[in-house]
PyMOL CGO cylinders between C-alpha atoms (Angstrom):
from pymol import cmd
from pymol.cgo import CYLINDER

trace = [
    CYLINDER, 77.19, 113.20, 89.43, 76.04, 109.68, 90.08, 0.3, 1, 1, 1, 1, 1, 1,
    CYLINDER, 76.04, 109.68, 90.08, 73.15, 109.74, 92.57, 0.3, 1, 1, 1, 1, 1, 1,
    CYLINDER, 73.15, 109.74, 92.57, 74.54, 106.56, 94.09, 0.3, 1, 1, 1, 1, 1, 1,
    CYLINDER, 74.54, 106.56, 94.09, 76.18, 107.09, 97.46, 0.3, 1, 1, 1, 1, 1, 1,
    CYLINDER, 76.18, 107.09, 97.46, 79.44, 105.46, 98.43, 0.3, 1, 1, 1, 1, 1, 1,
    CYLINDER, 79.44, 105.46, 98.43, 80.89, 104.12, 101.65, 0.3, 1, 1, 1, 1, 1, 1,
    CYLINDER, 80.89, 104.12, 101.65, 84.60, 104.86, 102.04, 0.3, 1, 1, 1, 1, 1, 1,
    CYLINDER, 84.60, 104.86, 102.04, 86.11, 102.21, 104.30, 0.3, 1, 1, 1, 1, 1, 1,
    CYLINDER, 86.11, 102.21, 104.30, 89.39, 101.83, 106.06, 0.3, 1, 1, 1, 1, 1, 1,
    CYLINDER, 89.39, 101.83, 106.06, 90.90, 98.35, 105.60, 0.3, 1, 1, 1, 1, 1, 1,
    CYLINDER, 90.90, 98.35, 105.60, 92.92, 97.24, 108.64, 0.3, 1, 1, 1, 1, 1, 1,
    CYLINDER, 92.92, 97.24, 108.64, 90.95, 97.12, 111.86, 0.3, 1, 1, 1, 1, 1, 1,
    CYLINDER, 90.95, 97.12, 111.86, 87.72, 97.97, 110.03, 0.3, 1, 1, 1, 1, 1, 1,
    CYLINDER, 87.72, 97.97, 110.03, 87.19, 95.19, 107.47, 0.3, 1, 1, 1, 1, 1, 1,
    CYLINDER, 87.19, 95.19, 107.47, 90.06, 92.86, 108.36, 0.3, 1, 1, 1, 1, 1, 1,
    CYLINDER, 90.06, 92.86, 108.36, 91.88, 91.98, 111.56, 0.3, 1, 1, 1, 1, 1, 1,
    CYLINDER, 91.88, 91.98, 111.56, 94.56, 94.53, 112.41, 0.3, 1, 1, 1, 1, 1, 1,
    CYLINDER, 94.56, 94.53, 112.41, 98.03, 93.05, 111.85, 0.3, 1, 1, 1, 1, 1, 1,
    CYLINDER, 98.03, 93.05, 111.85, 101.16, 95.14, 112.23, 0.3, 1, 1, 1, 1, 1, 1,
    CYLINDER, 101.16, 95.14, 112.23, 102.33, 95.82, 108.66, 0.3, 1, 1, 1, 1, 1, 1,
    CYLINDER, 102.33, 95.82, 108.66, 100.37, 92.93, 107.18, 0.3, 1, 1, 1, 1, 1, 1,
    CYLINDER, 100.37, 92.93, 107.18, 102.68, 91.50, 104.53, 0.3, 1, 1, 1, 1, 1, 1,
    CYLINDER, 102.68, 91.50, 104.53, 101.37, 87.96, 104.02, 0.3, 1, 1, 1, 1, 1, 1,
    CYLINDER, 101.37, 87.96, 104.02, 98.14, 87.41, 102.08, 0.3, 1, 1, 1, 1, 1, 1,
    CYLINDER, 98.14, 87.41, 102.08, 97.49, 84.37, 104.30, 0.3, 1, 1, 1, 1, 1, 1,
    CYLINDER, 97.49, 84.37, 104.30, 97.16, 86.80, 107.23, 0.3, 1, 1, 1, 1, 1, 1,
    CYLINDER, 97.16, 86.80, 107.23, 94.09, 88.48, 105.73, 0.3, 1, 1, 1, 1, 1, 1,
    CYLINDER, 94.09, 88.48, 105.73, 91.17, 87.63, 108.01, 0.3, 1, 1, 1, 1, 1, 1,
    CYLINDER, 91.17, 87.63, 108.01, 87.76, 89.28, 107.88, 0.3, 1, 1, 1, 1, 1, 1,
    CYLINDER, 87.76, 89.28, 107.88, 86.55, 90.74, 111.15, 0.3, 1, 1, 1, 1, 1, 1,
    CYLINDER, 86.55, 90.74, 111.15, 83.45, 89.04, 112.58, 0.3, 1, 1, 1, 1, 1, 1,
    CYLINDER, 83.45, 89.04, 112.58, 80.36, 90.55, 110.99, 0.3, 1, 1, 1, 1, 1, 1,
    CYLINDER, 80.36, 90.55, 110.99, 82.33, 92.59, 108.44, 0.3, 1, 1, 1, 1, 1, 1,
    CYLINDER, 82.33, 92.59, 108.44, 81.05, 90.70, 105.40, 0.3, 1, 1, 1, 1, 1, 1,
    CYLINDER, 81.05, 90.70, 105.40, 77.45, 90.78, 106.67, 0.3, 1, 1, 1, 1, 1, 1,
    CYLINDER, 77.45, 90.78, 106.67, 77.70, 94.53, 107.22, 0.3, 1, 1, 1, 1, 1, 1,
    CYLINDER, 77.70, 94.53, 107.22, 79.21, 95.15, 103.78, 0.3, 1, 1, 1, 1, 1, 1,
    CYLINDER, 79.21, 95.15, 103.78, 76.64, 92.89, 102.12, 0.3, 1, 1, 1, 1, 1, 1,
    CYLINDER, 76.64, 92.89, 102.12, 73.85, 94.88, 103.82, 0.3, 1, 1, 1, 1, 1, 1,
    CYLINDER, 73.85, 94.88, 103.82, 75.37, 98.13, 102.59, 0.3, 1, 1, 1, 1, 1, 1,
    CYLINDER, 75.37, 98.13, 102.59, 75.38, 96.72, 99.06, 0.3, 1, 1, 1, 1, 1, 1,
    CYLINDER, 75.38, 96.72, 99.06, 71.73, 95.69, 99.47, 0.3, 1, 1, 1, 1, 1, 1,
    CYLINDER, 71.73, 95.69, 99.47, 71.01, 99.32, 100.36, 0.3, 1, 1, 1, 1, 1, 1,
    CYLINDER, 71.01, 99.32, 100.36, 72.42, 100.31, 96.95, 0.3, 1, 1, 1, 1, 1, 1,
    CYLINDER, 72.42, 100.31, 96.95, 75.67, 101.78, 98.25, 0.3, 1, 1, 1, 1, 1, 1,
    CYLINDER, 75.67, 101.78, 98.25, 79.02, 101.61, 96.51, 0.3, 1, 1, 1, 1, 1, 1,
    CYLINDER, 79.02, 101.61, 96.51, 81.97, 100.28, 98.54, 0.3, 1, 1, 1, 1, 1, 1,
    CYLINDER, 81.97, 100.28, 98.54, 85.48, 101.69, 98.29, 0.3, 1, 1, 1, 1, 1, 1,
    CYLINDER, 85.48, 101.69, 98.29, 88.50, 100.95, 100.47, 0.3, 1, 1, 1, 1, 1, 1,
    CYLINDER, 88.50, 100.95, 100.47, 90.81, 103.88, 101.27, 0.3, 1, 1, 1, 1, 1, 1,
    CYLINDER, 90.81, 103.88, 101.27, 93.95, 102.68, 103.05, 0.3, 1, 1, 1, 1, 1, 1,
    CYLINDER, 93.95, 102.68, 103.05, 97.34, 103.98, 104.15, 0.3, 1, 1, 1, 1, 1, 1,
    CYLINDER, 97.34, 103.98, 104.15, 100.03, 101.40, 103.36, 0.3, 1, 1, 1, 1, 1, 1,
    CYLINDER, 100.03, 101.40, 103.36, 103.31, 102.97, 104.48, 0.3, 1, 1, 1, 1, 1, 1,
    CYLINDER, 103.31, 102.97, 104.48, 104.94, 99.53, 104.63, 0.3, 1, 1, 1, 1, 1, 1,
    CYLINDER, 104.94, 99.53, 104.63, 105.62, 99.99, 100.91, 0.3, 1, 1, 1, 1, 1, 1,
    CYLINDER, 105.62, 99.99, 100.91, 107.38, 103.32, 101.45, 0.3, 1, 1, 1, 1, 1, 1,
    CYLINDER, 107.38, 103.32, 101.45, 109.30, 101.77, 104.34, 0.3, 1, 1, 1, 1, 1, 1,
    CYLINDER, 109.30, 101.77, 104.34, 110.49, 98.95, 102.07, 0.3, 1, 1, 1, 1, 1, 1,
    CYLINDER, 110.49, 98.95, 102.07, 108.82, 96.15, 104.04, 0.3, 1, 1, 1, 1, 1, 1,
    CYLINDER, 108.82, 96.15, 104.04, 107.20, 94.81, 100.87, 0.3, 1, 1, 1, 1, 1, 1,
    CYLINDER, 107.20, 94.81, 100.87, 106.34, 96.00, 97.37, 0.3, 1, 1, 1, 1, 1, 1,
    CYLINDER, 106.34, 96.00, 97.37, 103.16, 96.87, 95.48, 0.3, 1, 1, 1, 1, 1, 1,
    CYLINDER, 103.16, 96.87, 95.48, 103.03, 93.39, 93.90, 0.3, 1, 1, 1, 1, 1, 1,
    CYLINDER, 103.03, 93.39, 93.90, 102.74, 91.93, 97.40, 0.3, 1, 1, 1, 1, 1, 1,
    CYLINDER, 102.74, 91.93, 97.40, 100.05, 94.49, 98.29, 0.3, 1, 1, 1, 1, 1, 1,
    CYLINDER, 100.05, 94.49, 98.29, 98.15, 93.42, 95.15, 0.3, 1, 1, 1, 1, 1, 1,
    CYLINDER, 98.15, 93.42, 95.15, 98.26, 89.82, 96.44, 0.3, 1, 1, 1, 1, 1, 1,
    CYLINDER, 98.26, 89.82, 96.44, 96.94, 90.94, 99.83, 0.3, 1, 1, 1, 1, 1, 1,
    CYLINDER, 96.94, 90.94, 99.83, 94.10, 92.82, 98.16, 0.3, 1, 1, 1, 1, 1, 1,
    CYLINDER, 94.10, 92.82, 98.16, 93.35, 89.87, 95.88, 0.3, 1, 1, 1, 1, 1, 1,
    CYLINDER, 93.35, 89.87, 95.88, 93.00, 87.70, 99.00, 0.3, 1, 1, 1, 1, 1, 1,
    CYLINDER, 93.00, 87.70, 99.00, 90.71, 90.29, 100.60, 0.3, 1, 1, 1, 1, 1, 1,
    CYLINDER, 90.71, 90.29, 100.60, 88.53, 90.40, 97.49, 0.3, 1, 1, 1, 1, 1, 1,
    CYLINDER, 88.53, 90.40, 97.49, 88.42, 86.59, 97.33, 0.3, 1, 1, 1, 1, 1, 1,
    CYLINDER, 88.42, 86.59, 97.33, 87.27, 86.34, 100.95, 0.3, 1, 1, 1, 1, 1, 1,
    CYLINDER, 87.27, 86.34, 100.95, 84.62, 88.98, 100.32, 0.3, 1, 1, 1, 1, 1, 1,
    CYLINDER, 84.62, 88.98, 100.32, 83.44, 87.29, 97.10, 0.3, 1, 1, 1, 1, 1, 1,
    CYLINDER, 83.44, 87.29, 97.10, 82.97, 84.07, 99.08, 0.3, 1, 1, 1, 1, 1, 1,
    CYLINDER, 82.97, 84.07, 99.08, 80.57, 86.12, 101.23, 0.3, 1, 1, 1, 1, 1, 1,
    CYLINDER, 80.57, 86.12, 101.23, 78.80, 87.60, 98.15, 0.3, 1, 1, 1, 1, 1, 1,
    CYLINDER, 78.80, 87.60, 98.15, 80.40, 91.03, 98.59, 0.3, 1, 1, 1, 1, 1, 1,
    CYLINDER, 80.40, 91.03, 98.59, 82.29, 93.01, 95.97, 0.3, 1, 1, 1, 1, 1, 1,
    CYLINDER, 82.29, 93.01, 95.97, 84.21, 96.25, 96.23, 0.3, 1, 1, 1, 1, 1, 1,
    CYLINDER, 84.21, 96.25, 96.23, 84.06, 99.05, 93.67, 0.3, 1, 1, 1, 1, 1, 1,
    CYLINDER, 84.06, 99.05, 93.67, 87.69, 99.88, 94.27, 0.3, 1, 1, 1, 1, 1, 1,
    CYLINDER, 87.69, 99.88, 94.27, 90.70, 99.83, 96.56, 0.3, 1, 1, 1, 1, 1, 1,
    CYLINDER, 90.70, 99.83, 96.56, 92.78, 103.00, 96.77, 0.3, 1, 1, 1, 1, 1, 1,
    CYLINDER, 92.78, 103.00, 96.77, 95.98, 103.11, 98.79, 0.3, 1, 1, 1, 1, 1, 1,
    CYLINDER, 95.98, 103.11, 98.79, 98.72, 105.49, 99.79, 0.3, 1, 1, 1, 1, 1, 1,
    CYLINDER, 98.72, 105.49, 99.79, 102.17, 103.81, 99.69, 0.3, 1, 1, 1, 1, 1, 1,
    CYLINDER, 102.17, 103.81, 99.69, 103.99, 106.72, 101.34, 0.3, 1, 1, 1, 1, 1, 1,
    CYLINDER, 103.99, 106.72, 101.34, 105.45, 107.16, 104.81, 0.3, 1, 1, 1, 1, 1, 1,
    CYLINDER, 105.45, 107.16, 104.81, 103.88, 109.82, 107.07, 0.3, 1, 1, 1, 1, 1, 1,
    CYLINDER, 103.88, 109.82, 107.07, 107.02, 111.95, 106.88, 0.3, 1, 1, 1, 1, 1, 1,
    CYLINDER, 107.02, 111.95, 106.88, 106.68, 112.11, 103.07, 0.3, 1, 1, 1, 1, 1, 1,
    CYLINDER, 106.68, 112.11, 103.07, 103.80, 114.58, 103.57, 0.3, 1, 1, 1, 1, 1, 1,
    CYLINDER, 103.80, 114.58, 103.57, 102.02, 113.43, 100.41, 0.3, 1, 1, 1, 1, 1, 1,
    CYLINDER, 102.02, 113.43, 100.41, 98.51, 114.41, 99.39, 0.3, 1, 1, 1, 1, 1, 1,
    CYLINDER, 98.51, 114.41, 99.39, 97.16, 110.86, 99.29, 0.3, 1, 1, 1, 1, 1, 1,
    CYLINDER, 97.16, 110.86, 99.29, 97.80, 109.75, 102.88, 0.3, 1, 1, 1, 1, 1, 1,
    CYLINDER, 97.80, 109.75, 102.88, 94.72, 109.90, 105.08, 0.3, 1, 1, 1, 1, 1, 1,
    CYLINDER, 94.72, 109.90, 105.08, 93.47, 112.29, 106.32, 0.3, 1, 1, 1, 1, 1, 1,
    CYLINDER, 93.47, 112.29, 106.32, 94.37, 114.08, 103.07, 0.3, 1, 1, 1, 1, 1, 1,
    CYLINDER, 94.37, 114.08, 103.07, 91.67, 113.83, 100.43, 0.3, 1, 1, 1, 1, 1, 1,
    CYLINDER, 91.67, 113.83, 100.43, 93.50, 112.90, 97.21, 0.3, 1, 1, 1, 1, 1, 1,
    CYLINDER, 93.50, 112.90, 97.21, 92.43, 109.23, 97.27, 0.3, 1, 1, 1, 1, 1, 1,
    CYLINDER, 92.43, 109.23, 97.27, 88.72, 109.86, 97.87, 0.3, 1, 1, 1, 1, 1, 1,
    CYLINDER, 88.72, 109.86, 97.87, 88.83, 112.61, 95.24, 0.3, 1, 1, 1, 1, 1, 1,
    CYLINDER, 88.83, 112.61, 95.24, 90.37, 110.19, 92.74, 0.3, 1, 1, 1, 1, 1, 1,
    CYLINDER, 90.37, 110.19, 92.74, 87.77, 107.53, 93.61, 0.3, 1, 1, 1, 1, 1, 1,
    CYLINDER, 87.77, 107.53, 93.61, 84.99, 110.10, 93.18, 0.3, 1, 1, 1, 1, 1, 1,
    CYLINDER, 84.99, 110.10, 93.18, 86.30, 111.10, 89.73, 0.3, 1, 1, 1, 1, 1, 1,
    CYLINDER, 86.30, 111.10, 89.73, 86.72, 107.49, 88.59, 0.3, 1, 1, 1, 1, 1, 1,
    CYLINDER, 86.72, 107.49, 88.59, 83.42, 106.22, 90.04, 0.3, 1, 1, 1, 1, 1, 1,
    CYLINDER, 83.42, 106.22, 90.04, 81.43, 109.42, 89.55, 0.3, 1, 1, 1, 1, 1, 1,
    CYLINDER, 81.43, 109.42, 89.55, 80.14, 110.27, 93.03, 0.3, 1, 1, 1, 1, 1, 1,
    CYLINDER, 80.14, 110.27, 93.03, 80.12, 113.23, 95.40, 0.3, 1, 1, 1, 1, 1, 1,
    CYLINDER, 80.12, 113.23, 95.40, 82.57, 112.66, 98.29, 0.3, 1, 1, 1, 1, 1, 1,
    CYLINDER, 82.57, 112.66, 98.29, 80.56, 115.00, 100.55, 0.3, 1, 1, 1, 1, 1, 1,
    CYLINDER, 80.56, 115.00, 100.55, 77.62, 112.61, 100.20, 0.3, 1, 1, 1, 1, 1, 1,
    CYLINDER, 77.62, 112.61, 100.20, 79.71, 109.60, 101.18, 0.3, 1, 1, 1, 1, 1, 1,
    CYLINDER, 79.71, 109.60, 101.18, 79.85, 107.72, 104.46, 0.3, 1, 1, 1, 1, 1, 1,
    CYLINDER, 79.85, 107.72, 104.46, 83.34, 107.24, 105.91, 0.3, 1, 1, 1, 1, 1, 1,
    CYLINDER, 83.34, 107.24, 105.91, 84.02, 104.30, 108.24, 0.3, 1, 1, 1, 1, 1, 1,
    CYLINDER, 84.02, 104.30, 108.24, 87.25, 103.58, 110.07, 0.3, 1, 1, 1, 1, 1, 1,
    CYLINDER, 87.25, 103.58, 110.07, 88.94, 102.83, 113.37, 0.3, 1, 1, 1, 1, 1, 1,
    CYLINDER, 88.94, 102.83, 113.37, 91.50, 105.63, 113.54, 0.3, 1, 1, 1, 1, 1, 1,
    CYLINDER, 91.50, 105.63, 113.54, 91.57, 109.37, 113.99, 0.3, 1, 1, 1, 1, 1, 1,
    CYLINDER, 91.57, 109.37, 113.99, 92.79, 109.86, 110.41, 0.3, 1, 1, 1, 1, 1, 1,
    CYLINDER, 92.79, 109.86, 110.41, 89.68, 108.09, 109.06, 0.3, 1, 1, 1, 1, 1, 1,
    CYLINDER, 89.68, 108.09, 109.06, 87.31, 110.37, 110.95, 0.3, 1, 1, 1, 1, 1, 1,
    CYLINDER, 87.31, 110.37, 110.95, 89.37, 113.44, 110.09, 0.3, 1, 1, 1, 1, 1, 1,
    CYLINDER, 89.37, 113.44, 110.09, 89.24, 112.43, 106.41, 0.3, 1, 1, 1, 1, 1, 1,
    CYLINDER, 89.24, 112.43, 106.41, 85.46, 112.19, 106.57, 0.3, 1, 1, 1, 1, 1, 1,
    CYLINDER, 85.46, 112.19, 106.57, 85.20, 115.58, 108.26, 0.3, 1, 1, 1, 1, 1, 1,
    CYLINDER, 85.20, 115.58, 108.26, 87.40, 117.18, 105.59, 0.3, 1, 1, 1, 1, 1, 1,
    CYLINDER, 87.40, 117.18, 105.59, 85.15, 115.73, 102.89, 0.3, 1, 1, 1, 1, 1, 1,
    CYLINDER, 85.15, 115.73, 102.89, 81.98, 116.92, 104.63, 0.3, 1, 1, 1, 1, 1, 1,
    CYLINDER, 81.98, 116.92, 104.63, 80.88, 113.27, 104.83, 0.3, 1, 1, 1, 1, 1, 1,
    CYLINDER, 80.88, 113.27, 104.83, 79.04, 111.36, 107.56, 0.3, 1, 1, 1, 1, 1, 1,
    CYLINDER, 79.04, 111.36, 107.56, 81.59, 109.58, 109.77, 0.3, 1, 1, 1, 1, 1, 1,
    CYLINDER, 81.59, 109.58, 109.77, 81.49, 106.29, 111.66, 0.3, 1, 1, 1, 1, 1, 1,
    CYLINDER, 81.49, 106.29, 111.66, 84.10, 105.16, 114.17, 0.3, 1, 1, 1, 1, 1, 1,
    CYLINDER, 84.10, 105.16, 114.17, 84.12, 101.38, 114.55, 0.3, 1, 1, 1, 1, 1, 1,
    CYLINDER, 84.12, 101.38, 114.55, 85.29, 99.99, 117.88, 0.3, 1, 1, 1, 1, 1, 1,
    CYLINDER, 85.29, 99.99, 117.88, 87.24, 97.22, 116.16, 0.3, 1, 1, 1, 1, 1, 1,
    CYLINDER, 87.24, 97.22, 116.16, 90.97, 97.52, 115.47, 0.3, 1, 1, 1, 1, 1, 1,
    CYLINDER, 90.97, 97.52, 115.47, 92.21, 100.71, 117.14, 0.3, 1, 1, 1, 1, 1, 1,
    CYLINDER, 92.21, 100.71, 117.14, 88.66, 102.04, 117.49, 0.3, 1, 1, 1, 1, 1, 1,
    CYLINDER, 88.66, 102.04, 117.49, 88.34, 101.68, 121.26, 0.3, 1, 1, 1, 1, 1, 1,
    CYLINDER, 88.34, 101.68, 121.26, 91.64, 103.49, 121.75, 0.3, 1, 1, 1, 1, 1, 1,
    CYLINDER, 91.64, 103.49, 121.75, 90.57, 106.21, 119.31, 0.3, 1, 1, 1, 1, 1, 1,
    CYLINDER, 90.57, 106.21, 119.31, 87.24, 106.64, 121.11, 0.3, 1, 1, 1, 1, 1, 1,
    CYLINDER, 87.24, 106.64, 121.11, 88.99, 106.86, 124.49, 0.3, 1, 1, 1, 1, 1, 1,
    CYLINDER, 88.99, 106.86, 124.49, 91.24, 109.73, 123.32, 0.3, 1, 1, 1, 1, 1, 1,
    CYLINDER, 91.24, 109.73, 123.32, 88.23, 111.78, 122.18, 0.3, 1, 1, 1, 1, 1, 1,
    CYLINDER, 88.23, 111.78, 122.18, 90.35, 113.95, 119.87, 0.3, 1, 1, 1, 1, 1, 1,
    CYLINDER, 90.35, 113.95, 119.87, 87.91, 113.46, 117.02, 0.3, 1, 1, 1, 1, 1, 1,
    CYLINDER, 87.91, 113.46, 117.02, 84.14, 113.61, 117.02, 0.3, 1, 1, 1, 1, 1, 1,
    CYLINDER, 84.14, 113.61, 117.02, 82.65, 111.02, 114.68, 0.3, 1, 1, 1, 1, 1, 1,
    CYLINDER, 82.65, 111.02, 114.68, 78.98, 111.34, 113.81, 0.3, 1, 1, 1, 1, 1, 1,
    CYLINDER, 78.98, 111.34, 113.81, 78.45, 107.74, 114.98, 0.3, 1, 1, 1, 1, 1, 1,
    CYLINDER, 78.45, 107.74, 114.98, 80.35, 105.25, 117.12, 0.3, 1, 1, 1, 1, 1, 1,
    CYLINDER, 80.35, 105.25, 117.12, 79.46, 101.64, 116.29, 0.3, 1, 1, 1, 1, 1, 1,
    CYLINDER, 79.46, 101.64, 116.29, 80.66, 98.21, 117.36, 0.3, 1, 1, 1, 1, 1, 1,
    CYLINDER, 80.66, 98.21, 117.36, 81.57, 97.19, 113.80, 0.3, 1, 1, 1, 1, 1, 1,
    CYLINDER, 81.57, 97.19, 113.80, 80.37, 97.09, 110.21, 0.3, 1, 1, 1, 1, 1, 1,
    CYLINDER, 80.37, 97.09, 110.21, 77.11, 95.29, 110.98, 0.3, 1, 1, 1, 1, 1, 1,
    CYLINDER, 77.11, 95.29, 110.98, 76.03, 98.05, 113.33, 0.3, 1, 1, 1, 1, 1, 1,
    CYLINDER, 76.03, 98.05, 113.33, 77.27, 100.66, 110.86, 0.3, 1, 1, 1, 1, 1, 1,
    CYLINDER, 77.27, 100.66, 110.86, 75.03, 99.12, 108.18, 0.3, 1, 1, 1, 1, 1, 1,
    CYLINDER, 75.03, 99.12, 108.18, 72.04, 99.32, 110.53, 0.3, 1, 1, 1, 1, 1, 1,
    CYLINDER, 72.04, 99.32, 110.53, 72.73, 102.98, 111.30, 0.3, 1, 1, 1, 1, 1, 1,
    CYLINDER, 72.73, 102.98, 111.30, 73.19, 103.75, 107.60, 0.3, 1, 1, 1, 1, 1, 1,
    CYLINDER, 73.19, 103.75, 107.60, 69.91, 102.03, 106.76, 0.3, 1, 1, 1, 1, 1, 1,
    CYLINDER, 69.91, 102.03, 106.76, 68.16, 104.16, 109.38, 0.3, 1, 1, 1, 1, 1, 1,
    CYLINDER, 68.16, 104.16, 109.38, 69.79, 107.35, 108.04, 0.3, 1, 1, 1, 1, 1, 1,
    CYLINDER, 69.79, 107.35, 108.04, 68.78, 106.55, 104.47, 0.3, 1, 1, 1, 1, 1, 1,
    CYLINDER, 68.78, 106.55, 104.47, 65.18, 105.89, 105.55, 0.3, 1, 1, 1, 1, 1, 1,
    CYLINDER, 65.18, 105.89, 105.55, 65.10, 109.26, 107.33, 0.3, 1, 1, 1, 1, 1, 1,
    CYLINDER, 65.10, 109.26, 107.33, 66.27, 111.09, 104.19, 0.3, 1, 1, 1, 1, 1, 1,
    CYLINDER, 66.27, 111.09, 104.19, 63.74, 109.49, 101.85, 0.3, 1, 1, 1, 1, 1, 1,
]
cmd.load_cgo(trace, "trace")
């Protein structure tokens, strides 16, 4: 296994502004501090992978070609901030399809781990929803709930227990840096 650790990130409400079934690439907008946080994670030697549920495809709201355009826009905005992603993995299914790739199921992180050669249990999972934290727990990973997107609502329900609750990706990067220093 690659000794490099990876951060598994939710997309909507974590990296970009939450938009109900985002279907227009022009609507992709980085959250304040997201690029700085991701850049800091890169500087720490971490890999960056997006794991996202995109049921709008299964619901017929738009197709995978449109999703590719949305992700191309995301990558362009990140490149402009000197940030690159190692991969974007998405589930196109509806919740009622009960597939193995929809978060909190682990098929997407397992696929990313095989393709990028890392141990999912050593990863850091960051997201704004219960399913993100549950995914991290299932992997045995360290979990971060961001208070962006649906994060405040998720924190208020207290149905999941993330390892860390942070304002956003900048604070997550600071906590990760501290954790990595403690382990070395």
